[in-house]
C-alpha positions in Angstrom: -74.9 37.8 -12.6 -72.2 36.7 -10.1 -69.8 38.7 -8.1 -66.1 38.3 -8.4 -64.1 37.4 -5.3 -61.2 39.5 -4.0 -58.2 37.5 -5.1 -54.9 38.7 -6.5 -54.5 38.4 -10.2 -52.3 36.5 -11.0 -52.4 34.1 -8.0 -48.6 34.4 -7.7 -49.2 37.7 -5.8 -50.8 35.7 -3.0 -47.7 33.5 -2.7 -45.6 36.7 -2.6 -47.8 38.0 0.2 -47.4 34.8 2.2 -43.7 35.0 1.8 -43.5 38.6 2.8 -45.7 37.8 5.9 -43.2 35.2 6.9 -40.2 37.5 6.4 -42.0 40.3 8.5 -42.8 37.9 11.3 -39.3 36.6 11.5 -37.8 40.2 11.4 -40.1 41.1 14.3 -39.2 38.0 16.3 -35.4 38.5 15.7 -35.6 42.2 16.6 -37.2 41.4 20.0 -34.5 39.1 21.4 -31.7 41.1 19.8 -32.9 44.3 21.4 -33.2 42.5 24.7 -29.6 41.3 24.4 -28.4 44.8 23.7 -30.3 46.2 26.7 -28.7 43.5 28.9 -25.3 44.5 27.7 -25.7 48.3 28.1 -28.4 48.6 30.8 -28.3 45.5 33.0 -30.4 47.0 35.8 -33.3 47.9 33.5 -33.1 44.7 31.3 -35.8 42.8 33.2 -38.3 45.5 32.8 -37.3 46.0 29.2 -37.8 42.3 28.5 -41.4 42.3 29.7 -42.1 45.5 27.8 -40.5 44.2 24.6 -42.4 40.9 24.9 -45.7 42.8 25.3 -45.0 45.0 22.2 -43.9 41.9 20.3 -47.1 40.0 21.2 -49.3 43.0 20.2 -47.3 43.5 17.0 -47.6 39.9 16.0 -51.4 39.9 16.6 -51.7 43.0 14.5 -49.5 41.6 11.8 -51.6 38.5 11.7 -54.9 40.4 11.5 -53.9 42.9 8.8 -54.7 40.5 5.9 -58.2 39.7 7.3 -59.0 43.4 7.8 -57.6 44.3 4.3 -59.7 41.6 2.6 -62.8 42.7 4.5 -62.4 46.4 3.6 -61.6 45.6 0.0 -64.7 43.3 -0.3 -66.9 46.0 1.2 -65.5 48.6 -1.3 -66.1 46.2 -4.2 -69.6 45.6 -3.1 -70.4 49.3 -3.0 -68.7 50.1 -6.3 -70.4 47.2 -8.2 -73.8 47.4 -6.6 -76.7 47.1 -9.1 -78.5 50.3 -9.9 -82.3 50.6 -9.8 -83.8 52.1 -12.9 
């Protein structure tokens, strides 16, 4: 009796997930520099501090975005293991 792995069914869903990850990463990247340009236009005195702050938030956000799939697969695997555990008579 083997265990089934946690894979999307059909596998096309995995490709859609990879595509959505790329889109989300590019949206976050573009939002960072565009917000900094807006801050330089309207608040030039505070732009340098905002640049460092937005870089920090962007870095943390990109790390979280990259770790979400690993955490999600781990949590789903643990749930499947507990739901499909063998019963002792």
